N, C-alpha and C positions, 0 to 999 in steps of 0.2 A: 270681479273675483268669483270663482266657483264656490257655491255654498258648501260649508263644512258639514260632514255627516258624522254623527256619533252613535254608538250602540245604545239601545234602550234596554234597561234591566228591570226585572221584577224583584220583589222582596226576597226571593230565593237566590238571587245573584246570577240568574240565568239571562242570557241575551235573548230577548223575544222579538225585537224589531230594531229599526234604526230611526233616528230623528234628524231632520235636516235643520241646521241652525240658520237663522235669519242673517243674510250677508250684510245687511245694514248695520247690525250690532256686532256680529262676529266676523269682522273683516280682516282679522289677523294682525292689526296694527296695535302695537304697545307703545303708547306715548309716555315715556318716563317723566317728562317735564310736568305734565298735568297730574300724574300720580303723586309726584313730590309735593305739589301745591295742595292737593286734596288731603294727603296724609298729614302734612304739617298743620293744616287748618283744623282737621279733626282732633289731633292730639292737643293742639293749643286750646280748643274749645272744651276739652275734658279737664283742663287744669283749674283748680279751685283758686289758686293765688292767695292763700291764707297766711303765708309766711309774714311775720311781723317782728320788728325790733323797735326799741325805744331810743330816741335821741337824748342828748344830755338834759334837755328841758322836760322830758317825760319820765326820767328815772327818779324814783323817790329818794329824798335825802339830798345832802350836798348844799344846804342853804347857808351854812356857816363857812366863812373863809377859814381854811385850815390853819394858817399862820399869817402874821402881819406881812405887808407887802415888802418892807425893807428891813435890813439889819440882821437877818438870820443867816445869810450866806447861802441859802437855798434858792432854788428857782421860784419865781413868783407863781402862785396858784390862787385861783379864785373860787374853785369848787372841787370837792372830792369826787364829783361825778363827771369830771373831764374825760373825754374819750381816751386819754393817755393813761388813766388810772384804772385799776381793777374795780369792777362793779360800776364803771362809768358808762356813759351813753355810747351808742354805736353811730359811727359816721357813715352816711350813705348806705345804711342797711335796708333790707327789703321791707316793704309795707304792703298791706292787702291791695291787690290790683286785679284787673280783668285782663286776662291774656287772650281772650277770644277775638277772632276776626272772621269776616265773611269772605267767600269767594263766589264768583258768578255760577249760576246754576249750570251753565253749559260746561264749565270746567269739571263740576262734580259728575255730570253725566259722562263726559269723555273719559274721566279717570276710572269710572266704574266699567265702562266698555273695555278700556285698556287692561284693567285687572282681570276681567273675565277672559279676554283673549290670551293673557299670559297663562292662565290656568288651563286653557284649551291646549296651548302649545306644550305645556308640561304634562299633558295627559292626566290632569288632576281634577277634571270636571266629569262627574258621573251623573247621568240622567236616569232617573227612576220613574217607572211607569206610574206608580201610586204608592203611598205610604200611609196605611191605616192599620191600627192595632185593635184587637178585640177588646182588650182591657188595658189598664195602666200598669203593665208588667215590664219592668226594666229588663228582665231576662229576654223577653220577646224583642224589644228594641235592640238589645245588644246582639241578638242572633241575626237580625237584618244587617247590621254593620259588619258582622263577621262574614256573612254571605257575600257582601260587597268588598270584602278584604280591606276595610278601612279601620277596623277596631284595633287600636294599638295604645294600650294604657301606658306603655313605657315612654312614649313620646310626650305624655302629659297633656296639659290643657291646650286648646286651640289646634288639635290635630285635624279635626274634621268639622265642617260646617254643613248643617242640613237646612236647606231652604225649601219652604213649602208655600203654597198659595194661600192657605188659611190655617190658623192655629187650631189643632185638635186637642181637646182636653186630655184624652188618654195619652196621646203622643207626647204632650208637654210634660205630663207627670212621669211617664216612663223614661224619657230621655233626660229628665232633670237630675238623675242620679249618676249619669255617665260623665266622668270627669274629663274625658279626652275629646269631647265634642260639644258643640253649641247648636241650638235650634233657633231659627229666625224666619221672618216672613220675607219672601222674595221681593215684594214690592217696597220693602223698607231697607234692604241691604245697601251697603255703600262700599267704596273702594277699600277702605282700611280693613273692614270686616272680612272681605274676600281675601285680601293679601295676607292677613294675619293667620290664616288657616292653611294647612298643607293640602287638604282635600276638600272639594266642594261637591256635595250631593244635592241635587235639585230635582224636584218632581217635575213631571211633564207639564202639569198645569202651572206650577211655579215658574217654569221656564217661559211659558207663554205670557204670563203676567209680567215678568221681568222684561221680556222682549218688547211687549206693547209699551211699557214705560220708557224704554230707552230709544226706540226707533222714531219717536215723535220729533 
């Protein structure tokens, strides 16, 4: 397959060059099966599993038999904490548990490749020459996103994801106040993070780092 070429932008939003994507990683294949497995695993691993209910043996009270076994004309009852009664125990209710499970590393890698290829097909991957701010100014960070035409507060959280090769203190402070985007390291991103954002902005060095990680 011929290598895919994308435009390279600066922080002013102007196209200054082109960048050729590695054909080993960006091969145009979107494997929905591995994406499904990776997303399910990620979401399951995020669950705390703290929901808890009490059985009839754990509910307080109910030690005394409400009425005698025979002669009342009513149904026999041994405890007021029967699941049939109000304030009684719960039958087969949830208890704290671990929902997490693991999947092979190869599936994680393939899922991330597929997620990136899906973004390329949708024209949702923007490559940035560099992203450095003079100071921790949210206004400056927002101007960069406006220049790239990805600033959209109306769409709410998870509209844009900015991937960098290393975390800059000024950049982290400046973008922390922007509600419509997230900042992350390219070497640590995963399929769910990529797919849960509409636009992906990645620096040239971040793209190289991510490519080196995935082409192994």
